[in-house]
C-alpha positions in Angstrom: 140.9 78.7 179.5 141.4 82.3 178.3 142.9 81.0 175.0 139.8 78.8 174.5 137.4 81.7 175.2 139.5 83.9 172.9 139.5 81.3 170.1 135.7 80.8 170.4 135.2 84.6 170.4 137.3 84.9 167.3 135.4 82.1 165.5 132.1 83.7 166.4 133.2 87.1 165.3 134.6 85.7 162.0 131.4 83.8 161.4 129.2 86.9 162.1 131.4 88.9 159.7 130.6 86.6 156.8 128.0 88.1 154.6 124.7 86.1 154.2 124.1 85.4 150.5 120.7 86.7 149.4 119.1 84.2 147.0 115.7 84.3 145.4 114.0 82.7 142.5 111.4 83.7 140.0 109.0 81.8 137.7 110.3 83.0 134.3 107.1 82.0 132.5 104.8 83.7 134.9 106.7 86.9 134.8 107.0 86.9 131.0 103.3 86.2 130.5 102.4 89.0 132.9 104.9 91.5 131.4 102.8 94.3 130.0 105.3 94.9 127.2 104.8 91.3 125.9 101.0 91.7 126.3 101.1 94.9 124.3 103.2 93.3 121.5 100.8 90.3 121.4 97.8 92.6 121.1 99.4 94.6 118.3 100.3 91.4 116.3 96.9 89.9 117.0 95.3 92.9 115.3 97.8 92.7 112.4 97.1 88.9 112.1 93.4 89.5 112.0 93.7 92.1 109.2 96.0 89.7 107.3 93.6 86.9 107.7 90.7 89.0 106.4 92.9 90.0 103.4 93.9 86.4 102.7 90.3 85.1 103.0 89.1 87.8 100.6 91.8 86.8 98.1 90.9 83.1 98.6 87.2 83.8 97.8 88.2 85.6 94.5 90.5 82.7 93.7 87.8 80.2 94.3 85.2 82.0 92.2 87.7 82.4 89.3 88.7 78.7 89.7 85.0 77.6 89.4 84.6 79.8 86.3 87.7 78.3 84.7 86.7 74.8 85.5 83.4 75.2 83.8 85.1 76.7 80.8 87.8 74.0 80.7 85.2 71.3 80.2 84.3 72.7 76.8 87.9 73.0 75.6 90.3 70.5 74.0 92.9 68.8 76.2 95.7 71.0 74.9 93.7 74.2 75.5 92.7 73.0 79.0 96.4 72.6 79.8 97.2 76.1 78.5 94.4 77.7 80.4 95.3 75.8 83.6 98.9 77.0 83.3 97.8 80.6 82.6 95.6 80.5 85.7 98.4 79.1 87.9 100.9 81.7 86.6 98.4 84.5 87.3 97.9 83.4 90.9 101.4 82.3 91.7 102.7 85.9 92.5 99.7 86.5 94.7 100.4 83.3 96.7 104.1 84.2 97.0 103.2 87.7 98.2 100.9 86.3 100.8 103.6 83.9 102.0 106.2 86.7 102.1 103.8 88.9 104.2 103.2 86.1 106.6 107.0 85.4 107.0 107.6 89.1 107.5 105.0 89.3 110.2 106.4 86.2 111.9 109.9 87.6 111.8 108.8 91.0 113.2 107.0 89.2 116.0 110.0 87.1 116.8 112.3 90.1 116.8 110.0 92.0 119.2 109.6 89.0 121.5 113.4 88.6 121.6 113.5 92.2 122.6 111.1 91.5 125.5 113.3 88.6 126.7 116.4 90.8 126.4 114.8 93.6 128.4 113.5 91.1 131.0 117.0 89.6 131.5 118.6 93.0 131.8 115.9 94.1 134.3 116.3 91.0 136.5 120.0 91.5 136.5 119.7 95.2 137.5 117.0 94.3 140.0 119.2 91.7 141.6 122.1 94.2 141.9 119.9 97.0 143.3 118.3 94.7 145.9 121.4 92.9 147.1 120.8 89.5 145.6 123.8 87.2 145.2 121.7 84.9 142.9 118.2 85.1 141.3 117.4 81.7 139.9 114.9 81.1 137.2 112.1 78.5 137.7 110.8 77.0 134.5 109.5 73.9 132.7 113.1 72.6 132.2 113.5 72.4 135.9 116.4 74.7 136.7 114.7 75.2 140.1 112.8 72.1 141.0 112.0 73.3 144.5 112.3 76.6 146.3 111.1 77.8 149.6 108.1 80.1 149.0 109.7 82.8 151.1 112.5 83.0 148.5 110.0 83.3 145.6 110.3 86.9 144.4 108.2 86.4 141.2 105.4 88.7 142.2 107.6 91.6 143.3 109.8 91.3 140.2 106.7 91.2 138.0 105.3 94.4 139.7 108.6 96.2 139.4 109.1 95.2 135.7 105.6 96.4 134.8 106.1 99.6 136.8 109.4 100.2 134.9 107.6 99.6 131.6 104.7 101.9 132.6 107.2 104.6 133.5 108.7 104.3 130.0 105.2 104.7 128.5 104.5 107.7 130.6 107.8 109.3 129.6 107.1 108.6 125.9 103.5 110.1 126.1 104.9 113.2 127.9 107.5 113.6 125.2 104.8 113.4 122.5 102.7 115.9 124.4 105.6 118.3 124.5 106.4 117.8 120.8 102.8 118.5 119.8 102.6 121.7 121.9 105.9 123.0 120.6 104.9 122.4 117.0 101.8 124.6 117.2 
C-alpha cells in the first residue's frame, strides 16, 4: 500500500512539475491594420499619390490641348506631312510618359519597401513580446486559416496591438526629443 501511495505521489509531483505551455493567438490583419506605423506610412504615401495625380492630370490636360491643336492642323496637311507631324508629336511626349511611369514605379517600390519594413518590425515585436511574456507559441490568425478556431481567452490581439503602438509611440517621442535637443544645441 505504501508503494502505491508513493508511486501516486511521485506521479502527481512529476505532473505538477511539468510547465504549462502558454499559447496565444493574434489576428495578424487586425494588428497590422491598427499599427500606427503602417497608418502613418499610408498617410504619407496617400499625400504623395495625390500630388502625383495632380501633376499627371495637369500634364494630361496639356497633352490633350496640344493633341487637339495638332489634329486640326493635320487635316490640312498631305498624308506624308501628317505622318511626320504625328511622329514628331509622339516623340515629343514619349519621354514625358516614360518619366511619369518611372515616377509611379519608384513610388510603388518605396511604398512596398516601407510596408515590408512594417511587417518585419511587427514580426520582431511579436517574437520579443512572446519571449518577454512567457509564451511558448503565438499563433497568427489570418485569411489563409492558420488558426481556424481559438478560444477567445487565448486571443491576445488587442494587448499586442496596444503594446506595438505604444512601442512605436515611444520611438516617435524619442525621435522628437532628439530633434528638440539638436535644435537647442545648434542655437
